[in-house]
C-alpha positions as CSV (number, residue, x, y, z in Angstrom):
1,M,23.7,14.1,21.3
2,T,23.5,10.7,22.4
3,L,20.8,10.0,24.6
4,S,21.0,6.9,27.0
5,S,17.8,5.5,28.1
6,E,15.3,2.6,27.2
7,H,16.0,3.1,23.5
8,G,20.0,2.5,24.6
9,D,22.5,5.1,23.3
10,L,20.4,6.6,20.3
11,G,21.1,10.2,19.3
12,A,18.4,12.4,19.4
13,E,17.9,12.6,15.5
14,D,17.3,9.1,15.6
15,L,15.1,9.2,18.4
16,K,12.8,11.9,16.2
17,I,12.3,9.1,13.4
18,I,11.3,6.6,16.1
19,T,8.7,9.2,17.1
20,L,7.5,9.8,13.8
21,A,7.1,6.6,12.5
22,R,5.3,5.9,15.5
23,S,3.0,8.9,14.9
24,A,2.1,7.9,11.2
25,R,1.5,4.3,12.1
26,A,-0.8,5.6,15.0
27,R,-2.4,8.8,13.1
28,N,-2.8,6.4,10.2
29,G,-4.0,3.1,11.6
30,V,-1.8,1.4,9.6
31,P,1.1,-1.8,10.9
32,E,3.9,-0.2,10.6
33,G,4.7,3.2,10.1
34,A,8.3,4.5,9.3
35,A,10.7,7.3,8.5
36,V,14.1,7.7,6.9
37,R,16.7,10.8,7.0
38,D,18.5,11.9,4.2
39,E,21.7,13.1,3.5
40,T,20.7,16.4,4.7
41,G,18.4,16.0,7.4
42,R,15.5,16.2,6.0
43,T,12.8,13.2,7.0
44,Y,10.5,11.0,5.0
45,V,7.6,9.6,6.6
46,A,5.3,7.0,5.4
47,G,2.4,4.2,7.1
48,T,2.2,1.3,5.5
49,V,0.1,1.0,1.7
50,E,-2.5,-1.6,1.6
51,L,-4.5,-0.7,-2.0
52,E,-5.9,-3.4,-4.7
53,S,-3.3,-2.7,-7.0
54,L,-0.2,-1.6,-5.0
55,K,1.3,-3.3,-1.4
56,L,4.3,-1.7,0.2
57,S,5.5,-2.0,3.3
58,A,6.1,1.7,5.1
59,L,9.6,1.5,5.2
60,R,10.0,0.8,1.3
61,T,7.1,3.6,1.2
62,A,9.4,6.0,2.8
63,V,12.8,5.0,0.9
64,A,10.4,5.8,-2.1
65,M,9.3,8.9,-0.9
66,A,12.8,9.7,-0.1
67,V,13.9,9.0,-4.0
68,A,11.0,10.6,-5.5
69,S,12.3,14.2,-3.4
70,G,15.8,14.0,-4.7
71,A,17.4,12.6,-1.8
72,Q,20.9,10.9,-2.7
73,S,21.8,9.3,0.0
74,L,20.1,7.8,3.9
75,E,21.9,8.3,6.6
76,A,18.8,6.1,9.1
77,A,15.8,4.5,9.0
78,A,13.5,3.6,11.5
79,V,9.9,1.1,11.6
80,V,7.7,0.9,14.0
81,S,5.5,-2.7,13.9
82,N,4.8,-5.6,15.8
83,A,7.4,-7.6,13.7
84,E,10.1,-8.8,15.5
85,A,13.0,-8.1,12.7
86,A,13.0,-5.7,9.6
87,S,11.9,-7.3,6.4
88,D,14.9,-8.5,4.2
89,E,13.1,-6.5,1.5
90,D,12.8,-3.4,3.5
91,R,16.8,-3.6,4.6
92,A,17.3,-4.1,1.1
93,A,15.6,-1.0,-0.2
94,V,17.5,1.4,3.0
95,R,20.6,-0.4,1.2
96,D,19.8,0.4,-2.0
97,L,19.7,4.3,-1.2
98,G,21.9,4.5,2.0
99,G,24.6,1.6,1.6
100,P,25.2,-1.4,3.6
101,E,26.0,0.4,6.8
102,T,22.3,2.5,7.3
103,P,21.3,2.1,10.4
104,V,17.6,0.4,10.3
105,L,16.4,1.5,14.1
106,L,12.9,-1.6,14.6
107,A,10.8,-0.2,17.7
108,G,7.9,-2.0,18.9
109,P,4.3,0.1,18.8
110,D,5.3,1.6,22.5
111,G,8.1,2.7,21.0
112,Q,10.7,1.0,22.6
113,L,13.8,0.0,20.3
114,R,13.7,-3.6,19.9
115,V,16.7,-4.0,17.6
116,A,18.9,-1.7,15.5
117,V,20.8,-3.7,12.5
118,T,22.9,-2.4,10.0
119,A,20.7,-2.6,6.1
120,G,23.8,-4.7,4.8
């Protein structure tokens, strides 16, 4: 199912990971929230990690959670942030697990899709 809306032409599953990423950001009071969907449809949701000894973006944290849970690939990734673009490091993490064609969706804090790119 593809939904045409203020988000553009996104499927329900892509809208779901944007919503999950937005919820993680708001619930945890962190700069970014992210969600990824693996090859089986499972989702992994994370926020920014800012410890003295460990700093990870929300998207890299979500990818790490997927890997740690046994995911073999990614179907899509979403990040909710004030940033204008997904960082090269974030896209590289998605590419490492999902491949260069994996969609990376960037939405603003309001949930509005800003840009959809590939991890490549």
